[in-house]
KEDREN-936710 format. One record per atom (N, C-alpha, C, O): residue in three letters; chain; atom name; x, y, z. Coordinates in steps of 0.2 Angstrom, whole numbers, plus 5000, padded with zeros to 4 digits. Example, Ala and Ser with C-alpha at 12.3 -4.5 7.8 and 13.67 -1.06 7.14 Angstrom:
% residues 2
aa_ch_at_xx_yy_zz
ala_A_N_5066_4972_5039
ala_A_CA_5062_4978_5039
ala_A_C_5066_4984_5039
ala_A_O_5071_4983_5042
ser_A_N_5064_4989_5035
ser_A_CA_5068_4995_5036
ser_A_C_5064_5000_5039
ser_A_O_5067_5006_5040
END
This chain:
% residues 208
aa_ch_at_xx_yy_zz
unk_A_N_5770_5424_5085
unk_A_CA_5772_5419_5090
unk_A_C_5766_5418_5095
unk_A_O_5763_5423_5098
unk_A_N_5764_5412_5096
unk_A_CA_5758_5410_5100
unk_A_C_5760_5411_5107
unk_A_O_5765_5409_5109
unk_A_N_5755_5413_5112
unk_A_CA_5756_5414_5119
unk_A_C_5752_5408_5122
unk_A_O_5746_5407_5121
unk_A_N_5755_5405_5127
unk_A_CA_5751_5400_5131
unk_A_C_5750_5402_5138
unk_A_O_5755_5404_5142
unk_A_N_5744_5402_5140
unk_A_CA_5742_5404_5147
unk_A_C_5742_5398_5152
unk_A_O_5743_5392_5150
unk_A_N_5740_5400_5158
unk_A_CA_5740_5394_5163
unk_A_C_5733_5390_5162
unk_A_O_5728_5393_5160
unk_A_N_5734_5384_5163
unk_A_CA_5728_5380_5162
unk_A_C_5724_5380_5169
unk_A_O_5727_5382_5174
unk_A_N_5718_5378_5169
unk_A_CA_5714_5378_5175
unk_A_C_5717_5373_5180
unk_A_O_5717_5375_5186
unk_A_N_5720_5368_5179
unk_A_CA_5723_5364_5184
unk_A_C_5729_5367_5187
unk_A_O_5730_5367_5193
unk_A_N_5733_5371_5183
unk_A_CA_5739_5374_5186
unk_A_C_5736_5380_5191
unk_A_O_5739_5381_5196
unk_A_N_5731_5383_5189
unk_A_CA_5728_5389_5193
unk_A_C_5726_5386_5199
unk_A_O_5727_5388_5205
unk_A_N_5722_5380_5199
unk_A_CA_5719_5377_5205
unk_A_C_5725_5374_5210
unk_A_O_5725_5375_5216
unk_A_N_5730_5372_5207
unk_A_CA_5736_5369_5211
unk_A_C_5739_5375_5214
unk_A_O_5741_5375_5220
unk_A_N_5740_5381_5211
unk_A_CA_5743_5387_5214
unk_A_C_5739_5390_5219
unk_A_O_5742_5392_5224
unk_A_N_5732_5390_5218
unk_A_CA_5728_5392_5224
unk_A_C_5728_5387_5230
unk_A_O_5728_5390_5235
unk_A_N_5729_5381_5228
unk_A_CA_5729_5376_5234
unk_A_C_5736_5377_5238
unk_A_O_5736_5377_5244
unk_A_N_5741_5378_5234
unk_A_CA_5748_5380_5238
unk_A_C_5747_5386_5242
unk_A_O_5749_5386_5248
unk_A_N_5744_5391_5239
unk_A_CA_5744_5397_5243
unk_A_C_5739_5396_5249
unk_A_O_5741_5399_5254
unk_A_N_5734_5392_5248
unk_A_CA_5729_5391_5254
unk_A_C_5733_5387_5259
unk_A_O_5732_5389_5265
unk_A_N_5737_5382_5257
unk_A_CA_5741_5378_5262
unk_A_C_5746_5383_5266
unk_A_O_5746_5383_5272
unk_A_N_5749_5387_5262
unk_A_CA_5754_5392_5266
unk_A_C_5750_5396_5270
unk_A_O_5753_5398_5276
unk_A_N_5744_5399_5268
unk_A_CA_5741_5403_5272
unk_A_C_5738_5400_5279
unk_A_O_5739_5403_5284
unk_A_N_5736_5394_5278
unk_A_CA_5734_5390_5284
unk_A_C_5739_5389_5289
unk_A_O_5739_5390_5295
unk_A_N_5745_5387_5286
unk_A_CA_5751_5386_5290
unk_A_C_5753_5392_5294
unk_A_O_5755_5392_5300
unk_A_N_5753_5398_5290
unk_A_CA_5755_5404_5293
unk_A_C_5751_5406_5299
unk_A_O_5753_5409_5304
unk_A_N_5744_5405_5297
unk_A_CA_5739_5407_5303
unk_A_C_5740_5403_5309
unk_A_O_5739_5406_5314
unk_A_N_5742_5397_5308
unk_A_CA_5743_5392_5314
unk_A_C_5749_5395_5318
unk_A_O_5749_5394_5324
unk_A_N_5754_5396_5314
unk_A_CA_5760_5399_5317
unk_A_C_5759_5405_5321
unk_A_O_5761_5406_5327
unk_A_N_5755_5410_5318
unk_A_CA_5754_5416_5321
unk_A_C_5749_5415_5328
unk_A_O_5751_5418_5333
unk_A_N_5744_5410_5327
unk_A_CA_5740_5409_5332
unk_A_C_5744_5406_5338
unk_A_O_5743_5407_5344
unk_A_N_5749_5401_5336
unk_A_CA_5753_5398_5342
unk_A_C_5757_5403_5345
unk_A_O_5758_5403_5351
unk_A_N_5760_5408_5341
unk_A_CA_5764_5413_5344
unk_A_C_5760_5417_5349
unk_A_O_5762_5419_5355
unk_A_N_5754_5419_5347
unk_A_CA_5750_5424_5351
unk_A_C_5748_5420_5358
unk_A_O_5748_5423_5363
unk_A_N_5746_5413_5357
unk_A_CA_5744_5409_5363
unk_A_C_5750_5409_5368
unk_A_O_5749_5409_5374
unk_A_N_5756_5407_5365
unk_A_CA_5762_5407_5369
unk_A_C_5763_5413_5373
unk_A_O_5765_5413_5378
unk_A_N_5763_5419_5369
unk_A_CA_5764_5425_5372
unk_A_C_5759_5427_5378
unk_A_O_5761_5429_5383
unk_A_N_5752_5425_5376
unk_A_CA_5747_5426_5382
unk_A_C_5749_5422_5388
unk_A_O_5748_5424_5393
unk_A_N_5751_5415_5387
unk_A_CA_5752_5411_5392
unk_A_C_5758_5414_5396
unk_A_O_5758_5413_5402
unk_A_N_5763_5416_5392
unk_A_CA_5769_5419_5396
unk_A_C_5767_5425_5400
unk_A_O_5770_5426_5405
unk_A_N_5763_5429_5397
unk_A_CA_5761_5435_5401
unk_A_C_5757_5433_5407
unk_A_O_5758_5436_5413
unk_A_N_5752_5428_5407
unk_A_CA_5749_5426_5413
unk_A_C_5754_5423_5418
unk_A_O_5753_5424_5424
unk_A_N_5758_5419_5415
unk_A_CA_5763_5416_5420
unk_A_C_5767_5422_5423
unk_A_O_5769_5421_5429
unk_A_N_5769_5427_5420
unk_A_CA_5773_5432_5423
unk_A_C_5769_5436_5428
unk_A_O_5771_5438_5433
unk_A_N_5763_5437_5426
unk_A_CA_5758_5440_5431
unk_A_C_5757_5436_5437
unk_A_O_5757_5439_5443
unk_A_N_5757_5429_5437
unk_A_CA_5756_5425_5442
unk_A_C_5762_5425_5447
unk_A_O_5761_5425_5453
unk_A_N_5768_5425_5444
unk_A_CA_5774_5425_5448
unk_A_C_5775_5432_5451
unk_A_O_5777_5432_5457
unk_A_N_5773_5437_5448
unk_A_CA_5773_5444_5451
unk_A_C_5769_5444_5457
unk_A_O_5771_5447_5462
unk_A_N_5763_5442_5457
unk_A_CA_5758_5442_5462
unk_A_C_5761_5437_5468
unk_A_O_5760_5439_5474
unk_A_N_5764_5432_5466
unk_A_CA_5766_5427_5471
unk_A_C_5772_5431_5475
unk_A_O_5773_5430_5481
unk_A_N_5776_5434_5471
unk_A_CA_5782_5438_5474
unk_A_C_5779_5443_5479
unk_A_O_5782_5444_5484
unk_A_N_5774_5447_5477
unk_A_CA_5772_5452_5481
unk_A_C_5768_5449_5487
unk_A_O_5769_5452_5493
unk_A_N_5765_5444_5486
unk_A_CA_5762_5441_5492
unk_A_C_5767_5438_5497
unk_A_O_5766_5439_5503
unk_A_N_5772_5435_5495
unk_A_CA_5778_5433_5499
unk_A_C_5781_5439_5503
unk_A_O_5782_5438_5509
unk_A_N_5782_5444_5499
unk_A_CA_5785_5450_5503
unk_A_C_5780_5453_5508
unk_A_O_5783_5455_5513
unk_A_N_5774_5453_5507
unk_A_CA_5769_5456_5512
unk_A_C_5769_5451_5518
unk_A_O_5769_5454_5523
unk_A_N_5769_5445_5517
unk_A_CA_5768_5440_5523
unk_A_C_5775_5440_5526
unk_A_O_5775_5440_5533
unk_A_N_5780_5440_5523
unk_A_CA_5787_5441_5526
unk_A_C_5788_5447_5530
unk_A_O_5790_5446_5536
unk_A_N_5785_5453_5528
unk_A_CA_5786_5459_5532
unk_A_C_5782_5458_5538
unk_A_O_5784_5460_5544
unk_A_N_5776_5455_5538
unk_A_CA_5772_5454_5544
unk_A_C_5775_5449_5549
unk_A_O_5775_5451_5555
unk_A_N_5777_5444_5546
unk_A_CA_5780_5439_5550
unk_A_C_5787_5441_5554
unk_A_O_5788_5440_5560
unk_A_N_5791_5445_5551
unk_A_CA_5797_5448_5554
unk_A_C_5795_5453_5559
unk_A_O_5799_5455_5563
unk_A_N_5789_5456_5559
unk_A_CA_5787_5461_5563
unk_A_C_5782_5458_5569
unk_A_O_5780_5462_5573
unk_A_N_5781_5452_5569
unk_A_CA_5777_5449_5574
unk_A_C_5779_5450_5581
unk_A_O_5785_5450_5582
unk_A_N_5775_5452_5585
unk_A_CA_5777_5454_5592
unk_A_C_5773_5450_5597
unk_A_O_5768_5447_5596
unk_A_N_5776_5450_5603
unk_A_CA_5773_5446_5609
unk_A_C_5768_5449_5612
unk_A_O_5768_5452_5617
unk_A_N_5762_5449_5609
unk_A_CA_5756_5453_5612
unk_A_C_5750_5448_5610
unk_A_O_5749_5445_5605
unk_A_N_5746_5448_5615
unk_A_CA_5740_5443_5615
unk_A_C_5736_5445_5609
unk_A_O_5734_5451_5608
unk_A_N_5733_5440_5606
unk_A_CA_5729_5441_5600
unk_A_C_5721_5441_5603
unk_A_O_5719_5438_5607
unk_A_N_5718_5446_5599
unk_A_CA_5711_5447_5601
unk_A_C_5707_5448_5595
unk_A_O_5708_5451_5590
unk_A_N_5701_5444_5595
unk_A_CA_5697_5443_5589
unk_A_C_5690_5445_5590
unk_A_O_5687_5442_5594
unk_A_N_5688_5450_5586
unk_A_CA_5680_5451_5586
unk_A_C_5678_5453_5593
unk_A_O_5672_5450_5595
unk_A_N_5681_5457_5597
unk_A_CA_5679_5459_5603
unk_A_C_5680_5454_5609
unk_A_O_5678_5455_5615
unk_A_N_5682_5448_5608
unk_A_CA_5683_5443_5613
unk_A_C_5688_5445_5618
unk_A_O_5692_5450_5616
unk_A_N_5689_5442_5624
unk_A_CA_5694_5443_5628
unk_A_C_5701_5441_5626
unk_A_O_5701_5437_5622
unk_A_N_5706_5445_5628
unk_A_CA_5712_5444_5625
unk_A_C_5714_5437_5627
unk_A_O_5714_5435_5632
unk_A_N_5717_5434_5622
unk_A_CA_5720_5427_5623
unk_A_C_5726_5427_5626
unk_A_O_5730_5432_5626
unk_A_N_5728_5421_5630
unk_A_CA_5734_5421_5633
unk_A_C_5740_5419_5628
unk_A_O_5746_5419_5629
unk_A_N_5738_5418_5622
unk_A_CA_5742_5416_5616
unk_A_C_5744_5422_5612
unk_A_O_5739_5426_5611
unk_A_N_5750_5422_5609
unk_A_CA_5751_5428_5604
unk_A_C_5749_5426_5597
unk_A_O_5749_5431_5593
unk_A_N_5748_5420_5596
unk_A_CA_5745_5418_5589
unk_A_C_5738_5414_5590
unk_A_O_5738_5410_5594
unk_A_N_5733_5416_5587
unk_A_CA_5727_5413_5587
unk_A_C_5726_5410_5580
unk_A_O_5725_5414_5575
unk_A_N_5726_5404_5579
unk_A_CA_5726_5400_5572
unk_A_C_5723_5394_5573
unk_A_O_5722_5391_5578
unk_A_N_5721_5391_5567
unk_A_CA_5718_5385_5566
unk_A_C_5713_5385_5561
unk_A_O_5712_5390_5557
unk_A_N_5709_5379_5560
unk_A_CA_5704_5379_5555
unk_A_C_5698_5384_5557
unk_A_O_5696_5384_5562
unk_A_N_5696_5387_5551
unk_A_CA_5690_5391_5551
unk_A_C_5691_5398_5556
unk_A_O_5687_5401_5557
unk_A_N_5697_5399_5558
unk_A_CA_5699_5405_5561
unk_A_C_5698_5411_5556
unk_A_O_5700_5410_5550
unk_A_N_5695_5416_5558
unk_A_CA_5693_5422_5554
unk_A_C_5688_5420_5548
unk_A_O_5687_5422_5543
unk_A_N_5684_5414_5550
unk_A_CA_5679_5411_5545
unk_A_C_5683_5409_5539
unk_A_O_5680_5410_5533
unk_A_N_5689_5407_5539
unk_A_CA_5692_5404_5534
unk_A_C_5690_5398_5531
unk_A_O_5687_5394_5535
unk_A_N_5690_5397_5525
unk_A_CA_5688_5390_5522
unk_A_C_5693_5385_5524
unk_A_O_5691_5379_5523
unk_A_N_5699_5386_5526
unk_A_CA_5704_5382_5528
unk_A_C_5707_5385_5535
unk_A_O_5703_5387_5539
unk_A_N_5714_5384_5535
unk_A_CA_5717_5387_5541
unk_A_C_5716_5395_5541
unk_A_O_5716_5398_5535
unk_A_N_5717_5398_5546
unk_A_CA_5717_5405_5547
unk_A_C_5722_5407_5553
unk_A_O_5723_5403_5557
unk_A_N_5724_5413_5553
unk_A_CA_5729_5415_5558
unk_A_C_5728_5423_5560
unk_A_O_5727_5427_5555
unk_A_N_5729_5424_5566
unk_A_CA_5728_5431_5568
unk_A_C_5734_5432_5573
unk_A_O_5736_5428_5577
unk_A_N_5738_5438_5572
unk_A_CA_5743_5440_5577
unk_A_C_5744_5447_5577
unk_A_O_5741_5451_5573
unk_A_N_5748_5450_5581
unk_A_CA_5750_5457_5581
unk_A_C_5757_5458_5579
unk_A_O_5761_5455_5580
unk_A_N_5757_5463_5575
unk_A_CA_5764_5465_5572
unk_A_C_5765_5472_5574
unk_A_O_5761_5476_5575
unk_A_N_5772_5474_5575
unk_A_CA_5774_5481_5576
unk_A_C_5777_5484_5570
unk_A_O_5777_5481_5565
unk_A_N_5779_5490_5571
unk_A_CA_5782_5493_5565
unk_A_C_5777_5496_5560
unk_A_O_5779_5498_5554
unk_A_N_5771_5497_5562
unk_A_CA_5766_5500_5558
unk_A_C_5767_5508_5558
unk_A_O_5767_5511_5563
unk_A_N_5770_5510_5552
unk_A_CA_5772_5517_5552
unk_A_C_5767_5522_5554
unk_A_O_5761_5522_5552
unk_A_N_5768_5527_5558
unk_A_CA_5764_5532_5560
unk_A_C_5768_5539_5561
unk_A_O_5770_5541_5566
unk_A_N_5770_5542_5555
unk_A_CA_5775_5547_5555
unk_A_C_5772_5553_5560
unk_A_O_5767_5555_5559
unk_A_N_5777_5555_5564
unk_A_CA_5775_5561_5569
unk_A_C_5769_5560_5572
unk_A_O_5766_5565_5575
unk_A_N_5767_5553_5573
unk_A_CA_5761_5552_5577
unk_A_C_5755_5556_5574
unk_A_O_5751_5558_5578
unk_A_N_5754_5556_5568
unk_A_CA_5749_5559_5564
unk_A_C_5742_5556_5566
unk_A_O_5737_5559_5566
unk_A_N_5742_5549_5566
unk_A_CA_5736_5546_5567
unk_A_C_5735_5544_5574
unk_A_O_5739_5542_5578
unk_A_N_5728_5544_5577
unk_A_CA_5727_5542_5584
unk_A_C_5727_5534_5585
unk_A_O_5722_5531_5586
unk_A_N_5733_5532_5584
unk_A_CA_5734_5525_5585
unk_A_C_5741_5523_5587
unk_A_O_5746_5528_5586
unk_A_N_5743_5517_5589
unk_A_CA_5750_5515_5590
unk_A_C_5753_5513_5584
unk_A_O_5750_5513_5579
unk_A_N_5759_5510_5585
unk_A_CA_5762_5507_5579
unk_A_C_5761_5499_5579
unk_A_O_5764_5496_5575
unk_A_N_5756_5497_5583
unk_A_CA_5754_5490_5583
unk_A_C_5748_5489_5578
unk_A_O_5744_5493_5577
unk_A_N_5748_5483_5575
unk_A_CA_5743_5482_5570
unk_A_C_5741_5475_5571
unk_A_O_5745_5470_5571
unk_A_N_5734_5474_5571
unk_A_CA_5732_5467_5571
unk_A_C_5731_5464_5564
unk_A_O_5728_5468_5560
unk_A_N_5734_5459_5563
unk_A_CA_5734_5456_5556
unk_A_C_5732_5449_5556
unk_A_O_5732_5445_5561
unk_A_N_5728_5447_5550
unk_A_CA_5726_5440_5549
unk_A_C_5726_5438_5542
unk_A_O_5727_5442_5538
unk_A_N_5727_5432_5541
unk_A_CA_5727_5429_5535
unk_A_C_5721_5423_5534
unk_A_O_5721_5419_5539
unk_A_N_5718_5423_5529
unk_A_CA_5713_5417_5528
unk_A_C_5712_5416_5521
unk_A_O_5714_5420_5516
unk_A_N_5708_5411_5519
unk_A_CA_5706_5409_5512
unk_A_C_5698_5409_5512
unk_A_O_5695_5405_5516
unk_A_N_5695_5413_5508
unk_A_CA_5688_5413_5507
unk_A_C_5687_5413_5499
unk_A_O_5689_5417_5495
unk_A_N_5683_5409_5497
unk_A_CA_5681_5408_5490
unk_A_C_5687_5408_5485
unk_A_O_5687_5411_5480
unk_A_N_5692_5404_5487
unk_A_CA_5698_5403_5483
unk_A_C_5702_5409_5483
unk_A_O_5707_5409_5479
unk_A_N_5701_5414_5488
unk_A_CA_5706_5420_5488
unk_A_C_5710_5420_5495
unk_A_O_5707_5419_5500
unk_A_N_5716_5421_5494
unk_A_CA_5720_5422_5500
unk_A_C_5720_5429_5502
unk_A_O_5722_5433_5498
unk_A_N_5717_5431_5508
unk_A_CA_5716_5437_5510
unk_A_C_5720_5439_5516
unk_A_O_5722_5435_5520
unk_A_N_5722_5446_5516
unk_A_CA_5726_5449_5522
unk_A_C_5721_5453_5525
unk_A_O_5718_5458_5522
unk_A_N_5720_5453_5532
unk_A_CA_5715_5457_5535
unk_A_C_5720_5461_5540
unk_A_O_5724_5459_5543
unk_A_N_5718_5467_5541
unk_A_CA_5721_5471_5546
unk_A_C_5716_5476_5549
unk_A_O_5711_5478_5546
unk_A_N_5717_5478_5556
unk_A_CA_5713_5482_5560
unk_A_C_5717_5488_5561
unk_A_O_5723_5489_5562
unk_A_N_5713_5494_5562
unk_A_CA_5716_5500_5564
unk_A_C_5719_5500_5571
unk_A_O_5724_5503_5573
unk_A_N_5716_5496_5576
unk_A_CA_5718_5495_5583
unk_A_C_5719_5488_5584
unk_A_O_5716_5483_5582
unk_A_N_5725_5486_5588
unk_A_CA_5726_5479_5590
unk_A_C_5720_5476_5594
unk_A_O_5719_5470_5593
unk_A_N_5717_5480_5598
unk_A_CA_5711_5477_5602
unk_A_C_5705_5480_5598
unk_A_O_5702_5485_5601
unk_A_N_5702_5476_5593
unk_A_CA_5696_5478_5590
unk_A_C_5690_5476_5594
unk_A_O_5690_5471_5597
unk_A_N_5685_5480_5594
unk_A_CA_5679_5478_5597
unk_A_C_5675_5474_5593
unk_A_O_5676_5472_5587
unk_A_N_5669_5471_5596
unk_A_CA_5665_5467_5593
unk_A_C_5661_5470_5587
unk_A_O_5659_5476_5587
unk_A_N_5661_5467_5581
unk_A_CA_5658_5469_5575
unk_A_C_5663_5474_5571
unk_A_O_5661_5476_5566
unk_A_N_5669_5475_5573
unk_A_CA_5674_5479_5570
unk_A_C_5675_5476_5563
unk_A_O_5678_5470_5563
unk_A_N_5674_5479_5558
unk_A_CA_5676_5477_5551
unk_A_C_5683_5478_5549
unk_A_O_5685_5484_5550
unk_A_N_5687_5473_5547
unk_A_CA_5694_5474_5545
unk_A_C_5694_5477_5538
unk_A_O_5690_5476_5534
unk_A_N_5700_5479_5537
unk_A_CA_5702_5481_5530
unk_A_C_5704_5474_5527
unk_A_O_5709_5471_5529
unk_A_N_5702_5473_5521
unk_A_CA_5703_5466_5518
unk_A_C_5707_5467_5511
unk_A_O_5704_5471_5507
unk_A_N_5712_5464_5510
unk_A_CA_5716_5464_5504
unk_A_C_5717_5457_5501
unk_A_O_5719_5453_5504
unk_A_N_5714_5456_5495
unk_A_CA_5715_5450_5491
unk_A_C_5722_5450_5488
unk_A_O_5724_5454_5484
unk_A_N_5726_5445_5490
unk_A_CA_5733_5444_5488
unk_A_C_5733_5440_5482
unk_A_O_5736_5442_5477
unk_A_N_5731_5434_5482
unk_A_CA_5731_5429_5476
unk_A_C_5724_5425_5476
unk_A_O_5721_5424_5481
unk_A_N_5722_5423_5470
unk_A_CA_5716_5419_5469
unk_A_C_5718_5412_5466
unk_A_O_5724_5411_5465
unk_A_N_5713_5408_5466
unk_A_CA_5714_5401_5464
unk_A_C_5717_5397_5469
unk_A_O_5721_5392_5467
unk_A_N_5716_5399_5475
unk_A_CA_5719_5395_5481
unk_A_C_5714_5390_5483
unk_A_O_5708_5391_5485
unk_A_N_5716_5384_5484
unk_A_CA_5712_5378_5486
unk_A_C_5714_5375_5492
unk_A_O_5711_5370_5494
unk_A_N_5719_5377_5495
unk_A_CA_5722_5374_5501
unk_A_C_5726_5379_5505
unk_A_O_5730_5383_5502
unk_A_N_5726_5380_5512
unk_A_CA_5730_5384_5516
unk_A_C_5731_5381_5522
unk_A_O_5726_5381_5527
unk_A_N_5737_5379_5524
unk_A_CA_5739_5375_5530
unk_A_C_5745_5379_5533
unk_A_O_5749_5381_5530
unk_A_N_5745_5379_5540
unk_A_CA_5750_5382_5543
unk_A_C_5754_5377_5548
unk_A_O_5751_5372_5550
unk_A_N_5760_5378_5548
unk_A_CA_5764_5374_5553
unk_A_C_5769_5378_5557
unk_A_O_5770_5384_5555
unk_A_N_5771_5376_5562
unk_A_CA_5775_5380_5567
unk_A_C_5781_5376_5569
unk_A_O_5781_5370_5571
unk_A_N_5787_5380_5569
unk_A_CA_5793_5376_5571
unk_A_C_5796_5378_5578
unk_A_O_5796_5384_5580
unk_A_N_5797_5373_5582
unk_A_CA_5799_5374_5589
unk_A_C_5802_5367_5591
unk_A_O_5800_5362_5589
unk_A_N_5807_5368_5595
unk_A_CA_5810_5362_5598
unk_A_C_5813_5357_5592
unk_A_O_5812_5351_5593
unk_A_N_5816_5360_5587
unk_A_CA_5819_5357_5581
unk_A_C_5814_5353_5577
unk_A_O_5816_5348_5574
unk_A_N_5808_5354_5577
unk_A_CA_5803_5351_5573
unk_A_C_5797_5355_5571
unk_A_O_5795_5360_5575
unk_A_N_5794_5353_5566
unk_A_CA_5788_5357_5563
unk_A_C_5781_5353_5567
unk_A_O_5781_5347_5567
unk_A_N_5777_5358_5569
unk_A_CA_5771_5356_5572
unk_A_C_5765_5358_5568
unk_A_O_5765_5364_5565
unk_A_N_5759_5354_5568
unk_A_CA_5753_5356_5565
unk_A_C_5749_5362_5569
unk_A_O_5745_5365_5566
unk_A_N_5750_5362_5575
unk_A_CA_5746_5367_5579
unk_A_C_5751_5370_5584
unk_A_O_5756_5368_5585
unk_A_N_5748_5376_5586
unk_A_CA_5752_5380_5591
unk_A_C_5748_5383_5597
unk_A_O_5743_5386_5596
unk_A_N_5749_5380_5603
unk_A_CA_5745_5382_5608
unk_A_C_5749_5385_5614
unk_A_O_5746_5387_5619
unk_A_N_5755_5386_5613
unk_A_CA_5760_5389_5618
unk_A_C_5759_5397_5619
unk_A_O_5757_5400_5614
unk_A_N_5760_5399_5625
unk_A_CA_5760_5406_5626
unk_A_C_5766_5410_5624
unk_A_O_5768_5415_5628
unk_A_N_5769_5408_5619
unk_A_CA_5775_5411_5616
unk_A_C_5775_5411_5609
unk_A_O_5770_5408_5606
unk_A_N_5780_5414_5606
unk_A_CA_5780_5413_5598
unk_A_C_5784_5408_5596
unk_A_O_5789_5406_5599
unk_A_N_5783_5404_5591
unk_A_CA_5787_5399_5588
unk_A_C_5793_5402_5585
unk_A_O_5794_5408_5584
unk_A_N_5798_5398_5583
unk_A_CA_5804_5400_5580
unk_A_C_5803_5402_5573
unk_A_O_5806_5406_5570
unk_A_N_5798_5398_5570
unk_A_CA_5796_5399_5563
unk_A_C_5789_5397_5561
unk_A_O_5786_5393_5565
unk_A_N_5787_5400_5556
unk_A_CA_5780_5398_5553
unk_A_C_5781_5396_5546
unk_A_O_5784_5400_5542
unk_A_N_5777_5391_5544
unk_A_CA_5777_5389_5537
unk_A_C_5770_5389_5534
unk_A_O_5765_5387_5538
unk_A_N_5769_5392_5528
unk_A_CA_5763_5392_5525
unk_A_C_5763_5387_5519
unk_A_O_5767_5388_5515
unk_A_N_5758_5383_5519
unk_A_CA_5758_5378_5513
unk_A_C_5751_5380_5509
unk_A_O_5746_5379_5511
unk_A_N_5753_5384_5504
unk_A_CA_5747_5386_5500
unk_A_C_5747_5382_5493
unk_A_O_5751_5381_5489
unk_A_N_5741_5379_5492
unk_A_CA_5739_5375_5486
unk_A_C_5735_5379_5481
unk_A_O_5730_5382_5483
unk_A_N_5738_5380_5475
unk_A_CA_5735_5384_5470
unk_A_C_5733_5380_5464
unk_A_O_5736_5375_5463
unk_A_N_5728_5382_5461
unk_A_CA_5726_5378_5455
unk_A_C_5731_5378_5449
unk_A_O_5732_5373_5446
unk_A_N_5735_5383_5449
unk_A_CA_5740_5384_5443
unk_A_C_5747_5381_5445
unk_A_O_5750_5378_5441
unk_A_N_5749_5382_5451
unk_A_CA_5756_5380_5453
unk_A_C_5756_5374_5458
unk_A_O_5762_5372_5460
unk_A_N_5750_5371_5460
unk_A_CA_5751_5366_5465
unk_A_C_5753_5369_5472
unk_A_O_5750_5374_5474
unk_A_N_5757_5365_5476
unk_A_CA_5758_5367_5483
unk_A_C_5764_5372_5483
unk_A_O_5770_5370_5480
unk_A_N_5764_5377_5486
unk_A_CA_5769_5382_5487
unk_A_C_5770_5382_5494
unk_A_O_5766_5384_5498
unk_A_N_5776_5381_5497
unk_A_CA_5778_5381_5504
unk_A_C_5783_5387_5505
unk_A_O_5788_5387_5502
unk_A_N_5781_5391_5510
unk_A_CA_5785_5397_5512
unk_A_C_5786_5396_5519
unk_A_O_5782_5395_5523
unk_A_N_5793_5397_5521
unk_A_CA_5795_5397_5528
unk_A_C_5797_5403_5530
unk_A_O_5802_5406_5527
unk_A_N_5795_5406_5536
unk_A_CA_5797_5412_5539
unk_A_C_5800_5412_5546
unk_A_O_5797_5408_5550
unk_A_N_5805_5415_5547
unk_A_CA_5808_5416_5554
unk_A_C_5803_5421_5558
unk_A_O_5801_5425_5555
unk_A_N_5803_5419_5564
unk_A_CA_5799_5424_5569
unk_A_C_5803_5427_5574
unk_A_O_5808_5423_5576
unk_A_N_5803_5433_5576
unk_A_CA_5807_5436_5581
unk_A_C_5806_5432_5587
unk_A_O_5801_5429_5589
unk_A_N_5812_5432_5591
unk_A_CA_5812_5428_5597
unk_A_C_5807_5430_5602
unk_A_O_5806_5437_5603
unk_A_N_5804_5426_5606
unk_A_CA_5798_5428_5611
unk_A_C_5801_5427_5618
unk_A_O_5804_5422_5619
unk_A_N_5799_5432_5622
unk_A_CA_5801_5431_5629
unk_A_C_5797_5425_5632
unk_A_O_5792_5423_5630
unk_A_N_5800_5423_5637
unk_A_CA_5797_5417_5641
unk_A_C_5791_5418_5644
unk_A_O_5787_5414_5646
unk_A_N_5789_5425_5646
unk_A_CA_5783_5427_5649
unk_A_C_5778_5428_5644
unk_A_O_5779_5429_5638
unk_A_N_5772_5429_5647
unk_A_CA_5766_5431_5643
unk_A_C_5765_5438_5643
unk_A_O_5759_5440_5641
unk_A_N_5769_5442_5645
unk_A_CA_5768_5449_5646
unk_A_C_5768_5452_5639
unk_A_O_5772_5451_5634
unk_A_N_5763_5457_5638
unk_A_CA_5762_5460_5631
unk_A_C_5767_5465_5630
unk_A_O_5770_5468_5634
unk_A_N_5769_5465_5623
unk_A_CA_5774_5471_5621
unk_A_C_5771_5476_5618
unk_A_O_5766_5475_5614
unk_A_N_5773_5482_5618
unk_A_CA_5771_5488_5614
unk_A_C_5764_5490_5615
unk_A_O_5761_5492_5610
unk_A_N_5761_5489_5621
unk_A_CA_5754_5491_5622
unk_A_C_5754_5499_5622
unk_A_O_5748_5502_5620
unk_A_N_5759_5502_5623
unk_A_CA_5759_5510_5624
unk_A_C_5759_5512_5616
unk_A_O_5763_5510_5613
unk_A_N_5755_5518_5615
unk_A_CA_5756_5521_5608
unk_A_C_5763_5523_5607
unk_A_O_5764_5526_5602
END
């Protein structure tokens, strides 16, 4: 009985089919890997945003009626020092004093008050804090980068039932909004309540 093998054409057709299946499989695998990588980046971005929100919220809720002082300058009559280029920000910047800085058993030679600031430099949203609320000239703050890829940072202040672009009053506003523009997510707007401010400009919590 004679045996018949595969012809050259049949072999070539089989090889072509295998190649097509291989290319298709590789494209599917590549697409799955790219999708997984994009998902991981998205999750990381959302996690960083959530942490940033929690950090800012904690500071805003602890904001206190104490005059702001920046780089050894005389204490301001305002509790919030904010506006364009404050803290050498590429956009808006803000400085204020918060209370509630933990100092268990008074272990550290400082009060529970903390000078805090936010700014954008080279596309990075940064949080600045000082060891003492009244820092001297040339005092370097501790800087923490919160998120990157920031191309805009604008502040608004809620008072008398409306949002305002600037804040010049010697009291605290009822709320503060941060409009953060990022390369990946566009504009993100966060609104925070601020503790009520007394009508006088007397500082709170000056004593350790």
